[in-house]
C-alpha positions in Angstrom: 29.7 -16.9 19.2 26.3 -15.1 19.8 27.8 -11.9 19.7 29.4 -12.7 16.4 25.8 -14.0 15.0 24.3 -10.8 16.4 27.1 -8.6 14.5 26.3 -10.8 11.5 22.5 -10.0 11.8 23.4 -6.2 12.0 25.7 -6.4 9.1 22.8 -8.2 7.2 20.3 -5.6 7.9 22.7 -2.8 6.8 23.4 -5.0 3.6 19.7 -5.1 2.8 19.1 -1.4 3.3 22.1 -0.7 1.1 21.2 -2.9 -1.7 17.5 -1.5 -1.7 18.8 1.7 -1.9 21.1 0.8 -4.8 17.8 -0.5 -6.5 18.6 -4.0 -6.6 15.6 -6.4 -6.9 13.8 -6.6 -3.6 13.2 -10.3 -3.4 16.7 -11.1 -4.6 18.1 -9.1 -1.7 15.8 -10.4 0.8 16.3 -14.1 -0.2 19.8 -13.8 -0.7 20.8 -12.1 2.6 18.4 -14.3 4.5 19.8 -17.5 3.1 23.6 -16.2 3.9 22.5 -15.3 7.4 21.1 -18.8 7.9 24.4 -20.4 6.7 26.4 -18.4 8.8 24.3 -19.5 11.7 24.9 -22.9 10.6 21.2 -23.3 10.1 20.8 -23.3 6.1 17.5 -25.3 6.2 15.9 -22.5 8.3 15.9 -20.4 5.2 14.5 -22.9 3.0 11.7 -24.0 5.1 10.7 -20.3 5.5 10.6 -20.2 1.9 8.3 -23.2 1.6 6.1 -22.3 4.6 5.4 -18.9 3.0 4.7 -20.4 -0.2 1.4 -22.2 0.9 -0.5 -19.7 3.2 -3.8 -20.2 1.8 -5.5 -17.1 3.4 -3.0 -15.1 1.9 -2.6 -16.7 -1.5 -6.6 -16.4 -2.1 -7.1 -12.8 -1.2 -4.1 -11.2 -2.7 -4.1 -13.3 -5.9 -7.8 -12.7 -6.4 -7.7 -9.2 -5.6 -5.0 -8.5 -8.1 -6.9 -10.6 -10.6 -9.9 -8.2 -10.3 -7.6 -5.2 -10.8 -6.3 -6.6 -13.9 -9.9 -6.9 -15.1 -10.7 -3.4 -14.2 -7.9 -2.1 -16.1 -8.6 -4.2 -19.2 -12.3 -3.0 -19.3 -11.2 0.5 -18.5 -13.4 0.6 -15.5 -11.0 2.1 -13.5 -10.7 5.2 -15.9 -14.5 5.5 -15.8 -14.4 5.6 -12.2 -11.5 8.2 -12.1 -13.3 10.5 -14.9 -16.7 10.3 -13.2 -15.0 11.6 -9.8 -12.8 14.0 -11.4 -15.3 15.6 -13.6 -16.7 18.2 -11.0 -13.1 19.5 -9.9 -13.0 22.1 -12.6 -12.5 25.7 -11.8 -12.2 25.2 -7.9 -9.0 27.3 -7.5 -6.5 26.3 -4.8 -8.9 24.0 -3.1 -8.1 21.6 -5.9 -4.9 20.5 -4.4 -6.3 19.0 -1.0 -9.2 17.8 -3.3 -6.8 15.9 -5.4 -5.0 14.2 -2.4 -8.1 13.2 -0.7 -9.7 11.9 -4.1 -6.6 10.0 -4.9 -6.6 8.4 -1.4 -10.1 7.2 -1.9 -9.6 6.0 -5.4 -6.6 4.2 -4.1 -9.0 2.2 -1.7 -10.7 0.7 -4.9 -7.2 0.5 -6.8 -4.8 -0.4 -4.3 -1.7 -0.6 -6.4 0.1 2.9 -5.7 1.7 2.9 -9.0 -1.3 1.7 -10.9 -3.5 4.3 -9.0 -1.0 7.0 -10.1 -1.4 6.2 -13.5 -5.0 6.0 -13.5 -5.5 9.1 -11.5 -2.4 11.2 -12.4 -3.2 11.1 -16.1 -6.6 12.7 -15.7 -5.8 15.1 -12.7 -2.1 16.4 -13.0 -3.0 17.9 -16.5 -6.3 19.2 -14.9 -4.4 20.9 -12.0 -1.4 22.3 -14.2 -4.3 23.9 -16.4 -5.9 25.4 -13.3 -2.7 27.2 -12.2 -1.0 24.5 -9.9 2.7 24.1 -10.7 3.8 20.7 -12.2 5.6 19.7 -9.0 2.7 20.2 -6.9 0.3 18.8 -9.3 2.2 15.6 -9.3 2.8 15.9 -5.5 -1.0 16.1 -5.1 -1.8 12.8 -6.7 1.5 11.1 -5.2 0.4 12.2 -1.6 -2.7 10.2 -1.8 -1.3 6.7 -2.6 -1.5 5.5 0.7 -5.2 5.3 0.8 -4.6 1.4 -0.1 -4.2 0.8 3.5 -8.0 0.8 4.0 -8.4 -1.5 0.8 -9.6 -5.4 1.6 -7.2 -6.4 -1.1 -4.2 -4.8 0.6 -1.5 -7.5 1.1 -1.0 -6.0 4.7 -4.4 -6.4 5.7 -4.6 -9.6 4.6 -1.4 -10.7 6.2 -2.4 -9.2 9.6 -5.8 -10.9 9.4 -4.2 -14.2 8.8 -1.7 -13.8 11.6 -4.6 -13.0 14.1 -6.7 -15.9 12.8 -4.3 -18.3 14.7 -5.5 -16.9 18.0 -9.0 -15.7 16.6 -10.3 -18.3 14.1 -13.1 -15.9 12.8 -11.2 -12.7 12.3 -11.8 -11.0 9.1 -10.1 -8.4 6.9 -12.9 -6.2 7.8 -12.0 -6.2 11.2 -8.5 -5.4 10.4 -9.6 -2.2 8.5 -11.6 -1.1 11.5 -8.5 -1.2 13.5 -6.5 0.7 10.7 -9.2 3.3 10.3 -8.2 6.1 12.9 -4.7 6.0 11.8 -5.5 6.3 8.1 -8.2 8.9 8.5 -5.8 10.9 11.0 -3.0 10.6 8.6 -5.2 11.9 5.6 -6.2 15.1 7.8 -2.5 15.6 8.3 -1.3 15.0 5.0 -4.2 17.5 3.6 -3.2 20.3 5.9 0.4 19.9 5.3 0.1 19.6 1.5 -1.9 22.9 1.5 0.5 24.8 3.8 3.6 23.9 1.5 1.5 25.0 -1.6 1.1 28.4 0.0 4.8 28.6 1.1 6.0 27.6 -2.2 3.4 29.5 -4.2 2.7 26.6 -6.0 -0.9 27.8 -7.0 -0.9 30.9 -9.4 -4.5 32.1 -10.5 -4.7 32.4 -13.9 -1.6 30.6 -15.2 -1.9 27.5 -17.3 1.3 25.4 -16.6 0.1 22.7 -19.0 1.1 25.1 -21.8 4.8 24.1 -21.0 4.1 20.5 -21.1 3.0 19.3 -24.4 3.5 15.6 -23.2 1.1 15.7 -20.3 -1.2 12.9 -21.2 -5.0 12.6 -20.7 -7.3 10.0 -20.1 -8.4 8.1 -23.0 -12.0 7.8 -21.8 -13.8 10.4 -23.7 -17.3 10.0 -22.1 -18.1 8.6 -18.7 -20.2 5.4 -18.5 -21.8 5.4 -15.0 -22.3 1.5 -14.7 -18.5 1.2 -15.8 -17.4 3.5 -13.2 -19.3 1.5 -10.3 -17.6 -1.8 -11.2 -14.3 -1.3 -9.2 -16.7 -0.4 -6.0 -18.5 -3.6 -6.3 -16.3 -5.9 -4.2 -15.9 -3.0 -1.5 -19.6 -2.6 -1.3 -20.1 -6.5 -0.9 -17.5 -6.8 2.0 -18.8 -3.6 3.5 -22.4 -4.9 3.7 -21.1 -8.5 4.7 -19.0 -7.3 7.4 -22.0 -5.4 9.0 -24.6 -6.8 11.2 -27.2 -8.5 8.9 -29.8 -9.7 11.7 -32.6 -7.3 10.4 -31.8 -7.8 6.7 -31.7 -11.5 6.2 -31.8 -11.1 2.4 -28.4 -9.8 2.3 -26.9 -12.8 4.1 -25.3 -13.8 1.0 -23.1 -10.6 1.2 -21.2 -12.4 4.1 -18.1 -13.7 2.0 -14.5 -13.6 2.0 -12.4 -11.2 -0.1 -11.5 -13.6 -2.9 -15.1 -14.6 -3.5 -16.2 -10.6 -3.6 -13.4 -10.2 -6.1 -14.4 -12.9 -8.2 -18.0 -12.0 -8.2 -17.1 -8.4 -9.2 -15.5 -9.8 -12.0 -18.4 -11.8 -13.1 -20.6 -8.7 -12.8 -18.3 -6.7 -14.9 -18.7 -9.2 -17.6 -22.4 -8.5 -17.9 -22.1 -4.9 -17.5 -19.3 -4.2 -20.1 -20.2 -7.1 -22.4 -16.6 -8.1 -22.5 -15.7 -11.4 -23.9 -15.7 -13.8 -21.0 -12.6 -15.4 -22.4 -10.7 -12.2 -22.2 -11.9 -11.5 -18.8 -11.1 -14.9 -17.5 -7.5 -14.6 -19.2 -6.9 -11.0 -17.3 -8.2 -12.3 -13.9 -5.7 -15.3 -14.2 -2.9 -13.0 -15.4 -3.3 -10.8 -12.4 -3.4 -13.5 -10.1 0.0 -14.9 -11.5 1.2 -11.4 -11.2 0.1 -11.2 -7.6 1.9 -14.3 -6.6 5.0 -13.1 -8.4 5.2 -9.5 -7.0 3.3 -9.5 -3.8 3.4 -13.0 -2.6 7.2 -13.1 -3.8 7.9 -10.2 -1.3 6.1 -11.9 1.7 8.0 -15.1 1.0 11.3 -13.4 0.5 10.9 -11.3 3.7 10.1 -14.7 5.7 13.4 -16.0 4.6 15.3 -13.0 5.6 13.4 -13.0 8.9 14.5 -16.5 9.2 18.1 -15.5 8.7 17.7 -13.0 11.6 16.1 -15.4 13.8 18.9 -18.0 13.1 21.4 -15.7 14.1 19.4 -15.0 17.5 18.8 -11.2 16.6 15.0 -11.6 16.9 15.5 -13.3 20.4 17.6 -10.3 21.4 15.1 -7.8 20.1 12.3 -9.5 21.7 13.7 -9.6 25.0 14.7 -6.1 25.2 11.3 -4.8 24.0 9.9 -7.0 27.0 11.6 -4.9 29.4 11.4 -1.5 27.4 7.9 -2.1 25.6 7.4 1.6 25.4 9.7 1.7 22.4 7.7 -0.8 20.7 5.4 1.7 19.0 8.2 3.7 18.0 10.1 0.7 16.1 6.7 -0.2 14.8 6.3 2.9 13.1 9.6 4.8 12.6 11.6 1.8 11.3 9.0 0.8 8.6 8.8 4.5 7.7 12.5 5.3 7.4 12.8 2.0 5.1 10.0 2.9 3.2 11.7 6.3 2.4 15.2 5.1 1.6 14.1 1.9 -0.5 11.1 3.3 -2.2 9.0 0.5 -1.0 7.0 0.1 2.1 6.3 -3.5 1.7 9.4 -5.1 2.3 9.9 -3.4 5.9 6.6 -3.9 7.1 6.4 -7.3 6.2 9.8 -8.1 7.6 8.6 -6.4 10.8 5.4 -7.9 11.0 6.9 -11.4 10.6 9.6 -10.9 13.0 8.0 -8.6 15.9 4.1 -8.4 15.5 3.8 -12.4 16.0 5.0 -11.5 19.6 2.8 -8.6 20.0 0.9 -10.1 23.1 4.3 -10.7 24.8 5.2 -7.0 24.4 1.8 -6.0 25.6 0.3 -4.8 22.3 -2.6 -6.2 20.2 -1.4 -7.9 16.9 -3.7 -6.2 14.8 -2.9 -2.8 16.0 1.1 -3.1 15.9 0.9 -4.8 12.5 -1.3 -2.3 10.9 0.6 0.7 12.3 3.8 -1.0 10.9 1.9 -1.4 7.5 0.5 2.5 7.4 4.2 3.7 8.5 5.6 1.7 5.6 3.2 3.0 3.2 3.7 6.7 4.4 7.4 6.1 4.1 6.9 5.2 0.4 4.7 8.0 -0.3 7.5 10.3 0.7 10.2 8.5 -1.1 11.5 10.0 -4.5 12.4 6.5 -6.0 8.9 4.9 -5.3 7.3 3.6 -8.5 4.2 6.0 -7.8 6.4 9.0 -7.4 8.3 8.1 -10.9 5.0 7.7 -12.5 3.6 11.1 -11.5 6.9 12.8 -12.4 6.8 11.3 -15.9 3.4 12.7 -16.6 4.2 16.2 -15.2 7.6 15.8 -16.6 9.4 17.1 -13.4 11.9 15.8 -11.0 10.8 13.0 -8.5 12.7 14.8 -6.0 10.8 17.9 -6.3 7.8 15.8 -5.7 9.1 13.9 -2.7 10.0 17.5 -1.2 6.3 18.6 -1.3 4.8 15.1 0.3 7.8 14.2 2.8 6.5 16.9 5.5 3.0 15.4 5.6 4.1 11.8 5.8 6.6 12.3 8.4 4.0 14.2 10.6 1.5 11.6 10.2 3.8 9.0 11.5 4.6 11.2 14.5 1.0 11.7 15.3 0.3 7.9 14.9 3.3 6.8 17.3 2.7 9.5 19.8 -1.1 9.9 19.9 -2.8 6.9 18.3 -1.1 3.9 19.3 
């Protein structure tokens, strides 16, 4: 009977991968397969309990929903576009260097605008036409933006950062998102360096830069930003919560007047939205409406995946698969770091989403990290960045499709240029960072 359940669990995993590749809705797939596995294991209530338990995780709901609310406010006020224009204005006429500069710039903007697709739209609308006009082929212009969309792993509002912090809090009550980011920082920066080098080498090999050629002439549909003039104060608004959290997360013994900055992610995002009202002189009613619309979207889209992943993990647990894997990893824990990196990476590539794989892995395996000889935050963030790197190598990722639409090229041509850097980054993390 136990063997039969394990076979069912394996079939369930295969079914999830297959259905996600076929672009079925992620939450539906995870919940549906999870419930079927629970039913097959004669424990149908396990799936429902996992659903309701994940619905009310206060730490996740506060931080994730508030972060998305703030993102909606920035989009409504166009402060995100002002930030992009401010940072991209000096990049004209720098030649080949524009390619790695675009990757790095998108990466850091993605920290302030953690949505990969949203960041691609905001940055790509300005930078892709700029690169094309400067002599960069449309495929590489789009790939340069897409390659930087894993910078959100360093964002305090990232769902994975909040999730891992919430998980660690069970054993370390005062653990914060800022501390999770410190754990993630070496992997994130190392990956950025690897991707910058790989993208530059690929651009040289494929001759994607041709000085003096204006590729934008062949693409009349390439869009540009709607912002004609940069407002510096507007451009600073997306950075307000980040600055508050960075200051609040440092030692304030010598600066007691900054003690008020020690606050949670949700409070920082709310304060940022309030400051944006004063700076942009936008109707507070509009800002409030956008903020709550963003919160609702976050619960539906981000929390929805966390809830659905929990149901799927409950199905695997009911079948005994999780116990078998944990037992095996305890006796072969040298494989833990490879499972925590390559599995989310591959899932991210084939499904176009790094969230589902990383969330499922963290809920199933990372909670037992101590028993496997690993720190929870270290293993959890390794899975998170591996999933993000996999998504940034996938031709079916939403961010890739956005960039392809702006440049009017094939998503596959974009992914061909980003895949090597992302794969090498995961190899470096798995073999040298963890």
